[in-house]
N, C-alpha and C positions, 0 to 999 in steps of 0.2 A: 933687230928685226918688229916689224909691225902685227901688232895683237889684239883679241878684245882681250880684257880683264877687269876681275870686280875683286875690291880689297872688304867691301861688306854687305851682307845679302839682306834681303827685304824689301828692295826697291831695285826695278830695272834701270833706275837713275846711277845705279853704283856701278853700271858698266858701261867701260870705256874704251877706245880704240885709241891705242898709247904704242910709245917704243919702249924695248926692254932687251935684256939682252938676249944674243942666241944664244939655246943650251948647248950645252959639252956631251957629248954623250960617256957616260961612263962604261968601265968594261964589262962587255957583255950585251950592250945597247947598241942602237945604232942612230944616226941623227936621220932624220926624213923631211925632205923639202914639201912642202904642202902644195899640193897641186889643186885638190880640191877639198872641202869638207863640209859634211852634212848638219843641219842644225835640225835638231829632234826639239819636241815638249819638254823631254829632261833636262836638255840643257837650259829652259827658261827656268823651270821648276826649281834648279840650281841655284841661277842666280837670284832667286826670289826666296829662298832660305828653307827650300822643303826636304832640302839633304842634311840633318844636323850636324853628320860626319865630316861636309867640306871643310877642307883649311883653305886659310887665306893669306896673303892674295893668291887668286888663281885664275889660269887662263882655262874658259872652259871649252866645250867640245868633245864628244865620242868617238865619233868618225871621221875616216880622212882615208885618202888616197896619194900616193904621190910617188917618191925616188928617193931611194937610199944614197945619200952623199957623203957618210961617214959611218964607217963601221966593219965589222969580219968582210975580207975580201971577198969572199962567194957573195956579197948580199949588195957590194957595190953597182950603182948603175942600175939595181932592179925596178921595176913597177912593181908597187905594193900596195896593200888597204889593210886596214884594221879598224878596231872596233875597242871596247872594255871599259870595265867598273873603274878602273884606277885614273883614265883620262876626264880632267875636270872635275875631279872630287879629291883625290890623294895626290896625284901628279899633274901637271901643267897639261891641256889637253889641246886639240887640231885648232881651234880657232886664231891660227897664227901661220906665221911663215915659214917656221921650222917646230919641230918635236922630236924628243927623245924618246924613246920607247926600248923594252927590250929585243934583243934581235930574235928571239922566239914570239916575239908578241907581233911580228905581220906576217901578212901571208902574200902570194904570188899574185897580183892582179890579172884577173881574166882578160884576155888578149882581146875577146869581143866587147869588154866593158870601158868606156871614156872614163875618165877620173872623176868626172862629175859623176858619171851614173855609177859607180863603183862608192862614193861618198855617200850615197843616197840609201846606201842598202845595209849596212853595218846592224844597227840597232833593232829595223824591224826583221830583218831575214833572220840574224841571228836569235831572236827571242822566238820567231816561227820553229827554225830548224829546233830548238831546244822543248818548243810545247809538242814538236809530232812524234822527238826521240822519248822523252819521258812519258808520253802518254801512250807510247806502244803502236804507233800509227805504221802499217806496212803494206804490203799488197793485199787488196781486197777490204782492207777497213772500212767499215762506214763513217765517215765524219762529217760534222755537221759545223762550219764556221759561223759564229753570229759576230754581225758588224764586220762583212766580209770587203766589203766597200775600204775599208781602211787600210793604212800600210802595213799593219802586222797581217789583217786578214787577207789581205790581195796577194802577201809574201806567202802564209800558208796554204793557200788553195794551190800555188804553183808550185811550192815544193813538195806538196801531197801528192800530186799529179806525177811529180817523177818516181814517187813509191808505189804507186799503182792504186792509191787509194780511190776511193767513192766520195765524190766531192759534192755537197751540198750546202749550198750558201745561204745565208739569211740577214737582211737588210730590211731598213724600215719603209725607206721610199719609193712610190711605186718608178720615178725614173733612175735608181740604184736597181731596180729590180731587172728592167731592161737592159742596161748595158751590162750586166753579167749575163742574161741570158743570149744577150747578141756575140757575147764571148763563148756560149757554149756550156756555161755552166747552168745546173741546173739551181733554181733560186727560189726560195719562198719570202712573203713580205712578212715581217712581224707584228703584231698585233697586239691583240690582249695575253696575256701571259700564261692564262689559262689554256688557251689552246694551241699552245706551242707544242706540247707533246702529241696531239691528234693531226698537228702539219707534218710534224717530225715520224711518226709512223706511217702515214701516207706515201709517203716517199721509199722509206727505209723499216718496211715491214718486222716489228717486233724491237724497233729504235736503232738509234747509232750508238755504234762502239765508242763514238770518242764526240765529245761535245765541245769545243773550243768557243768561251765565252770572251771575246776581243774587248768587250764594252765594262763590265762590271755589275750588269742590272738583271741578267738572267741566269744565274748559277738557279735559284729555288725552282723555278719553269722549267729549267733543261731538266732535273731529275724526272719527267715524265717520259720525256722523248729519250730516255737512255734504256740499252740495252743491257741485257743481263751481264754484269761484271763490266759494265763500262766505266770508263773515265769521262771527267769533266775539266778540263784545264782551264784556269783561270789568271787572269794578269791585271785585273783592276778590279774596283770593290768601290759603292757608295762613297759620299765623301768622309760619313761619319765611320767606313771602315766595317760596317754592319751589315749584315744579310741573314732573314728567318728562312734558315735550311730546313726541309721536310726530312728531317733524319729516318723517322722510319721507313719512309718509301727507300729513300736511298742506299741503306744498308739490308733491306729486303729483295734489292735487287743487287746486293753485292758489289755496287758502285762506290766510286772512290775519287775524291778531290784531288787535282795534284795542280799546287802554286807555282806558277812559272815568273822569274824574275830575274831578269838579264843584267840587274846589278851585282848577281852572286859571282859573275864570269870575269875574270881579268882579262887583260890583252893575249897572253899567252894561250888562254883556254879557248879564247873568241877566234883566234887566228889556226885553232884547229878543225871549228867549223868552217871556218871562210875557205879553207882549203878543201873541207868535205863537198861543199855544194858550190863552190865558185867555179868546178869543170862544169858544171850543166849549164852553165851560160854559152862556155864556148861550142861545147856541141849541140847549142840549139834548143836543149831541153826546157831552159828559161825564159822567160820573158825580158826582153832588153827594158829598163827603166825609161818611161819617157813623159814628158810634160813638167820635166824641173825647172826651178826659176832659178836661173845662176845670178849670184849677187857679186859685186864688188865687198871682200871684207871690212874695206875703211865703211860701208854702208850698214855693217851687221849688228850695230845698236836699233836702228831703225827696223830689221827685220826681226830681232828679238820680241820688241815692241808688238809687231803684227801678228807673229804666231800667239803671244800671249792674249790679243786679242781675237782670236779663234782662226786667223786664216788658218785654210786646208793646205795652202801650197807647200811643196818640198822643196824648202830652200836650199841652195848649194853655197856656200863660201868660195870666192876664189881669190886667195891670197895674190 
């Protein structure tokens, strides 16, 4: 089969489009014919050596959608989607024509999603779902999403609405504010960090119950906008990994910080999440993805370089 593969890390030049043997599923596994696979920034970082536990040689790629062609009879011919920490790190991933994975590591693809749409959602939507679950977002929760224009931020806004939360978006640029406001989402423009608390309190009197910082830069400033017993969820940090946290203000509010890391969940755990929120696409409660850029897998090396150079396009490989 054709696949993208790397045998060394540290340079995208190590990534090649090659012929490799089609994998054979073990007992309890399925063989999935990949119809579409998403490219995430973490896939690029993987080739660049940011994850020291990756074993080599390795086919990268976490998100996929396809058809089961070998495995338990009940799954044969089923359209499925999946994601998980094992793929591309400890086991060969989705940037190939075929993939083997635990039979419990695939979920039924929502019928309203195309293969490309389903393959675009794995990492951002499971990350957002985990953030909402672990920070206790439910009906009536006042939620601020910082960096709401990104993939995870957008997923968080959409999923939070299915839970009945009150959402407030925060973005940097005026044009981003306009886009979100046209979608009916109350939005504030991020400015000076010391102003964030007043901005949040002007919308949510007494502060937000949950603040989700998807950028890695607003954790210290977010404390001022937090309600008593509030939670701040984070998925990123500055390059050096350090922030100056106003601990006095945080503990006086009874506040807590929740770390969110999608790489803590394997394919089987992610499949449970996909089943939980996947139904919302079929009943119209979640928007269908738009603006995807579909690329032949043969051109995948160039796409990795484009993401590394800062491209914001959501790239979907079509084997």
